[in-house]
Z-matrix of the N, CA and C atoms (Angstrom, degrees):
N
C 1 1.422
C 2 1.605 1 109.80
N 3 1.320 2 118.00 1 125.88
C 4 1.426 3 121.61 2 -174.59
C 5 1.464 4 118.54 3 -88.05
N 6 1.416 5 109.58 4 -18.43
C 7 1.493 6 112.97 5 -175.80
C 8 1.546 7 104.68 6 -77.22
N 9 1.440 8 111.81 7 152.39
C 10 1.389 9 121.06 8 -177.92
C 11 1.520 10 107.08 9 -118.98
N 12 1.340 11 114.49 10 129.11
C 13 1.498 12 118.36 11 -179.49
C 14 1.412 13 109.20 12 -79.35
N 15 1.330 14 119.41 13 134.33
C 16 1.399 15 124.39 14 177.70
C 17 1.490 16 111.52 15 -116.33
N 18 1.405 17 118.39 16 99.58
C 19 1.479 18 118.36 17 -176.05
C 20 1.465 19 113.81 18 -64.49
N 21 1.347 20 122.45 19 -9.75
C 22 1.477 21 119.86 20 173.71
C 23 1.395 22 115.42 21 -92.94
N 24 1.393 23 121.18 22 12.59
C 25 1.521 24 125.20 23 -173.41
C 26 1.541 25 106.19 24 -60.80
N 27 1.212 26 123.31 25 -25.22
C 28 1.479 27 123.14 26 -174.53
C 29 1.603 28 111.58 27 -98.09
N 30 1.354 29 115.61 28 23.65
C 31 1.477 30 117.26 29 172.68
C 32 1.526 31 104.80 30 -110.18
N 33 1.347 32 107.79 31 141.00
C 34 1.459 33 117.91 32 -179.33
C 35 1.548 34 107.38 33 -77.89
N 36 1.386 35 117.14 34 -178.33
C 37 1.429 36 117.41 35 -177.16
C 38 1.468 37 117.75 36 -66.66
N 39 1.271 38 116.24 37 -17.04
C 40 1.618 39 124.24 38 174.39
C 41 1.549 40 105.12 39 -83.37
N 42 1.265 41 123.75 40 -5.77
C 43 1.502 42 123.66 41 -178.59
C 44 1.551 43 111.38 42 79.00
N 45 1.393 44 112.59 43 17.68
C 46 1.478 45 113.12 44 173.98
C 47 1.522 46 113.74 45 -93.02
N 48 1.384 47 113.16 46 138.42
C 49 1.492 48 115.24 47 179.53
C 50 1.491 49 109.69 48 -55.00
N 51 1.302 50 117.05 49 146.86
C 52 1.440 51 120.24 50 177.61
C 53 1.521 52 117.59 51 -114.04
N 54 1.320 53 117.92 52 34.82
C 55 1.399 54 126.14 53 -174.51
C 56 1.477 55 114.56 54 -50.07
N 57 1.343 56 111.89 55 -33.43
C 58 1.506 57 114.75 56 -178.39
C 59 1.487 58 113.88 57 -68.04
N 60 1.385 59 117.26 58 -17.07
C 61 1.474 60 120.49 59 -179.00
C 62 1.508 61 110.29 60 -100.91
N 63 1.314 62 124.20 61 -10.75
C 64 1.361 63 127.78 62 -175.97
C 65 1.527 64 110.73 63 -103.58
N 66 1.393 65 109.98 64 158.85
C 67 1.457 66 123.16 65 178.13
C 68 1.485 67 102.90 66 -83.16
N 69 1.326 68 115.45 67 162.75
C 70 1.460 69 125.29 68 175.10
C 71 1.519 70 103.48 69 -109.76
N 72 1.310 71 113.49 70 134.48
C 73 1.445 72 121.86 71 173.02
C 74 1.499 73 111.83 72 -122.02
N 75 1.245 74 114.75 73 134.28
C 76 1.531 75 120.20 74 179.47
C 77 1.671 76 107.16 75 -102.63
N 78 1.368 77 109.47 76 114.22
C 79 1.434 78 117.96 77 178.81
C 80 1.569 79 106.54 78 -104.75
N 81 1.363 80 116.44 79 124.95
C 82 1.452 81 125.13 80 -179.29
C 83 1.535 82 104.70 81 -117.63
N 84 1.282 83 113.18 82 108.67
C 85 1.468 84 121.11 83 -172.15
C 86 1.624 85 107.75 84 -104.57
N 87 1.218 86 116.31 85 106.40
C 88 1.551 87 125.20 86 178.15
C 89 1.573 88 109.48 87 -72.50
N 90 1.211 89 117.89 88 123.75
C 91 1.560 90 117.17 89 177.74
C 92 1.526 91 107.40 90 -90.35
N 93 1.325 92 114.59 91 135.66
C 94 1.412 93 117.93 92 174.31
C 95 1.431 94 112.24 93 -71.58
N 96 1.386 95 120.50 94 124.12
C 97 1.506 96 122.04 95 -176.90
C 98 1.460 97 112.09 96 -47.18
N 99 1.279 98 120.28 97 -45.69
C 100 1.497 99 127.48 98 -179.13
C 101 1.606 100 115.54 99 -63.47
N 102 1.367 101 109.39 100 -12.80
C 103 1.463 102 113.60 101 -175.59
C 104 1.615 103 111.83 102 -108.79
N 105 1.277 104 116.67 103 -4.55
C 106 1.503 105 122.45 104 -176.57
C 107 1.474 106 107.90 105 -53.87
N 108 1.220 107 124.09 106 -38.46
C 109 1.446 108 125.15 107 -173.55
C 110 1.616 109 110.96 108 -67.43
N 111 1.309 110 115.73 109 -17.22
C 112 1.475 111 121.11 110 -178.98
C 113 1.531 112 111.60 111 -80.92
N 114 1.390 113 114.48 112 -21.17
C 115 1.503 114 115.37 113 -174.49
C 116 1.463 115 112.27 114 -62.32
N 117 1.240 116 120.91 115 -37.25
C 118 1.525 117 123.96 116 -177.49
C 119 1.594 118 110.54 117 -59.44
N 120 1.312 119 112.05 118 -48.67
C 121 1.460 120 120.42 119 174.37
C 122 1.578 121 112.65 120 -57.32
N 123 1.224 122 114.12 121 -44.20
C 124 1.496 123 123.08 122 -179.83
C 125 1.513 124 115.48 123 -78.99
N 126 1.301 125 117.18 124 -8.69
C 127 1.485 126 118.70 125 -172.14
C 128 1.497 127 118.16 126 -64.82
N 129 1.401 128 117.99 127 -38.85
C 130 1.542 129 121.09 128 179.58
C 131 1.659 130 105.99 129 -61.12
N 132 1.322 131 115.40 130 -42.76
C 133 1.468 132 116.93 131 -178.68
C 134 1.584 133 108.88 132 -71.21
N 135 1.182 134 117.82 133 -43.64
C 136 1.569 135 123.34 134 174.46
C 137 1.463 136 108.80 135 -55.64
N 138 1.348 137 122.39 136 -47.87
C 139 1.543 138 122.85 137 -177.24
C 140 1.527 139 106.37 138 -63.91
N 141 1.416 140 114.34 139 -49.61
C 142 1.438 141 110.90 140 177.33
C 143 1.481 142 121.54 141 -52.63
N 144 1.368 143 114.05 142 -41.42
C 145 1.491 144 122.04 143 171.05
C 146 1.449 145 112.08 144 -55.98
N 147 1.351 146 118.74 145 -47.81
C 148 1.394 147 119.28 146 -176.93
C 149 1.581 148 112.72 147 -63.08
N 150 1.421 149 113.52 148 -40.76
C 151 1.434 150 116.12 149 177.69
C 152 1.561 151 109.89 150 -61.99
N 153 1.294 152 118.98 151 -33.70
C 154 1.448 153 122.39 152 178.35
C 155 1.492 154 116.22 153 -74.39
N 156 1.344 155 110.53 154 -15.47
C 157 1.488 156 114.93 155 -175.48
C 158 1.547 157 113.46 156 -110.81
N 159 1.267 158 109.58 157 14.66
C 160 1.665 159 109.44 158 -174.16
C 161 1.539 160 109.45 159 -61.65
N 162 1.235 161 117.72 160 -23.07
C 163 1.560 162 113.65 161 -179.66
C 164 1.483 163 113.10 162 -69.17
N 165 1.329 164 122.36 163 -9.43
C 166 1.525 165 120.14 164 174.35
C 167 1.456 166 113.69 165 -119.95
N 168 1.320 167 118.97 166 -13.18
C 169 1.486 168 121.28 167 172.90
C 170 1.466 169 117.44 168 -78.66
N 171 1.178 170 116.29 169 113.22
C 172 1.532 171 123.34 170 -179.12
C 173 1.522 172 106.64 171 -72.55
N 174 1.249 173 117.57 172 -56.57
C 175 1.540 174 129.74 173 168.61
C 176 1.532 175 108.56 174 -160.20
N 177 1.314 176 111.79 175 164.37
C 178 1.373 177 119.98 176 -178.95
C 179 1.499 178 110.92 177 -156.56
N 180 1.356 179 117.98 178 166.85
C 181 1.413 180 120.56 179 -176.72
C 182 1.542 181 114.42 180 179.20
N 183 1.251 182 111.75 181 -170.42
C 184 1.489 183 122.06 182 -172.35
C 185 1.498 184 107.27 183 -116.88
N 186 1.292 185 119.64 184 123.20
C 187 1.606 186 121.26 185 169.50
C 188 1.652 187 103.17 186 -90.30
N 189 1.158 188 121.13 187 122.77
C 190 1.390 189 121.68 188 -178.01
C 191 1.606 190 107.36 189 -159.00
N 192 1.359 191 107.48 190 163.98
C 193 1.459 192 113.60 191 174.55
C 194 1.662 193 104.74 192 -126.98
N 195 1.251 194 113.23 193 163.93
C 196 1.528 195 118.39 194 -178.74
C 197 1.600 196 105.94 195 -55.49
N 198 1.275 197 115.80 196 -44.84
C 199 1.501 198 116.68 197 -177.70
C 200 1.622 199 115.93 198 -76.40
N 201 1.257 200 112.22 199 -23.74
C 202 1.496 201 118.99 200 179.77
C 203 1.469 202 112.42 201 -132.54
N 204 1.327 203 115.75 202 80.40
C 205 1.486 204 120.24 203 -179.03
C 206 1.618 205 112.74 204 -68.49
N 207 1.203 206 117.50 205 150.16
C 208 1.561 207 120.42 206 175.69
C 209 1.457 208 109.48 207 61.18
N 210 1.281 209 117.62 208 53.62
C 211 1.583 210 114.00 209 178.00
C 212 1.562 211 106.30 210 -83.38
N 213 1.315 212 114.41 211 -39.19
C 214 1.502 213 114.48 212 -177.92
C 215 1.465 214 107.81 213 -142.73
N 216 1.273 215 116.52 214 152.41
C 217 1.528 216 124.93 215 169.98
C 218 1.493 217 104.97 216 -112.49
N 219 1.259 218 118.82 217 126.08
C 220 1.423 219 124.96 218 -173.01
C 221 1.486 220 110.22 219 -115.21
N 222 1.274 221 119.58 220 137.69
C 223 1.594 222 126.40 221 177.34
C 224 1.448 223 109.01 222 -133.88
N 225 1.368 224 115.44 223 132.27
C 226 1.368 225 122.49 224 163.38
C 227 1.610 226 108.27 225 -105.27
N 228 1.373 227 114.67 226 112.61
C 229 1.432 228 122.30 227 -173.21
C 230 1.430 229 114.23 228 -108.95
N 231 1.414 230 112.69 229 133.99
C 232 1.484 231 117.92 230 175.75
C 233 1.594 232 105.90 231 -91.75
N 234 1.341 233 109.13 232 81.14
C 235 1.541 234 116.19 233 170.57
C 236 1.408 235 116.51 234 -130.02
N 237 1.342 236 119.99 235 168.70
C 238 1.484 237 120.98 236 -172.01
C 239 1.543 238 117.88 237 -84.47
N 240 1.357 239 113.82 238 -14.46
C 241 1.537 240 116.67 239 -178.05
C 242 1.409 241 112.68 240 -153.95
N 243 1.274 242 114.73 241 166.89
C 244 1.493 243 126.62 242 177.39
C 245 1.551 244 105.83 243 -60.69
N 246 1.412 245 117.44 244 -41.82
C 247 1.387 246 120.38 245 179.25
C 248 1.439 247 113.97 246 -63.80
N 249 1.232 248 123.40 247 -36.54
C 250 1.549 249 129.43 248 176.32
C 251 1.616 250 103.94 249 -64.15
N 252 1.252 251 119.12 250 -43.43
C 253 1.477 252 123.01 251 -176.29
C 254 1.542 253 106.24 252 -68.44
N 255 1.320 254 120.69 253 -44.62
C 256 1.413 255 124.62 254 175.85
C 257 1.538 256 112.88 255 -57.75
N 258 1.383 257 118.92 256 -45.08
C 259 1.385 258 122.89 257 177.57
C 260 1.660 259 108.81 258 -63.48
N 261 1.313 260 112.54 259 -37.99
C 262 1.495 261 111.27 260 173.90
C 263 1.556 262 114.67 261 -54.23
N 264 1.192 263 111.08 262 -55.37
C 265 1.526 264 122.26 263 -177.91
C 266 1.594 265 109.99 264 -64.61
N 267 1.250 266 122.51 265 -38.05
C 268 1.469 267 121.74 266 179.42
C 269 1.567 268 106.79 267 -65.67
N 270 1.345 269 121.95 268 -32.06
C 271 1.439 270 123.32 269 -174.48
C 272 1.494 271 107.83 270 -87.64
N 273 1.228 272 123.57 271 -5.96
C 274 1.396 273 126.31 272 172.25
C 275 1.518 274 114.09 273 -63.58
N 276 1.294 275 122.63 274 122.18
C 277 1.461 276 124.20 275 179.95
C 278 1.586 277 111.39 276 -52.62
N 279 1.313 278 118.11 277 -29.09
C 280 1.398 279 125.06 278 179.96
C 281 1.637 280 109.22 279 -74.52
N 282 1.290 281 120.06 280 -11.79
C 283 1.430 282 119.63 281 -173.73
C 284 1.478 283 113.87 282 -50.03
N 285 1.352 284 123.98 283 -45.62
C 286 1.427 285 123.74 284 -176.14
C 287 1.450 286 111.84 285 -60.44
N 288 1.338 287 122.79 286 -18.34
C 289 1.334 288 126.59 287 176.07
C 290 1.469 289 118.88 288 -79.85
N 291 1.433 290 111.75 289 -16.28
C 292 1.503 291 115.83 290 -173.03
C 293 1.515 292 108.38 291 -83.56
N 294 1.347 293 114.79 292 133.46
C 295 1.480 294 113.40 293 178.74
C 296 1.610 295 107.84 294 -97.85
N 297 1.294 296 114.24 295 -7.92
C 298 1.492 297 115.71 296 -179.75
C 299 1.545 298 104.51 297 -164.47
N 300 1.330 299 118.71 298 137.52
C 301 1.463 300 125.12 299 167.16
C 302 1.437 301 110.46 300 -128.05
N 303 1.362 302 113.34 301 134.71
C 304 1.452 303 127.39 302 175.50
C 305 1.420 304 112.54 303 -110.94
N 306 1.239 305 122.06 304 122.33
C 307 1.585 306 123.31 305 176.01
C 308 1.527 307 107.61 306 -120.20
N 309 1.212 308 113.41 307 135.94
C 310 1.510 309 117.86 308 178.54
C 311 1.514 310 106.77 309 -151.76
N 312 1.348 311 117.11 310 146.04
C 313 1.504 312 122.94 311 -179.07
C 314 1.637 313 105.51 312 -67.33
N 315 1.332 314 112.52 313 142.73
C 316 1.461 315 119.26 314 -175.20
C 317 1.536 316 108.19 315 -123.15
N 318 1.282 317 115.99 316 135.17
C 319 1.519 318 122.90 317 177.77
C 320 1.505 319 108.23 318 -120.80
N 321 1.287 320 121.06 319 114.84
C 322 1.459 321 120.98 320 -178.58
C 323 1.573 322 102.18 321 -73.96
N 324 1.381 323 113.93 322 134.76
C 325 1.341 324 119.71 323 175.78
C 326 1.564 325 114.81 324 -118.62
N 327 1.342 326 114.69 325 -21.33
C 328 1.426 327 120.25 326 179.75
C 329 1.553 328 108.31 327 -148.95
N 330 1.252 329 120.29 328 134.99
C 331 1.431 330 127.87 329 -2.23
C 332 1.517 331 106.59 330 -75.09
N 333 1.271 332 113.61 331 152.07
C 334 1.457 333 119.29 332 -174.11
C 335 1.622 334 109.99 333 -71.79
N 336 1.252 335 115.83 334 141.26
C 337 1.486 336 122.25 335 -173.94
C 338 1.486 337 105.89 336 -105.35
N 339 1.280 338 117.25 337 121.38
C 340 1.455 339 124.58 338 177.16
C 341 1.560 340 109.53 339 -84.87
N 342 1.323 341 116.42 340 119.90
C 343 1.349 342 122.24 341 179.60
C 344 1.509 343 113.62 342 -94.40
N 345 1.393 344 114.44 343 140.61
C 346 1.417 345 119.26 344 -174.43
C 347 1.597 346 107.10 345 -72.37
N 348 1.405 347 114.09 346 148.33
C 349 1.433 348 114.92 347 -177.88
C 350 1.412 349 113.27 348 125.66
């Protein structure tokens, strides 16, 4: 893959995050059960990637149960398209451990957000 993901692509010329102007995409990354053991080894690279990408990550976390840890890694991304969200996920060092990734546009309905203006 020749394209390079730029986690700062959603910053304006003043370096200010432009979340108000971008869409939010929900990326649900399902971890292959046979690859869970690889996450620990990849964790330092993954955390570095997350720190570099804070400009586009609205919030993120893990969907898991006590019996089945690390079932899914979920991201809410402030990007303009599904393609940009796919690029974000493909560049995540955890990507080889994902057996499936679902990405859909997300619209927050509750709690209501009051916009200035």
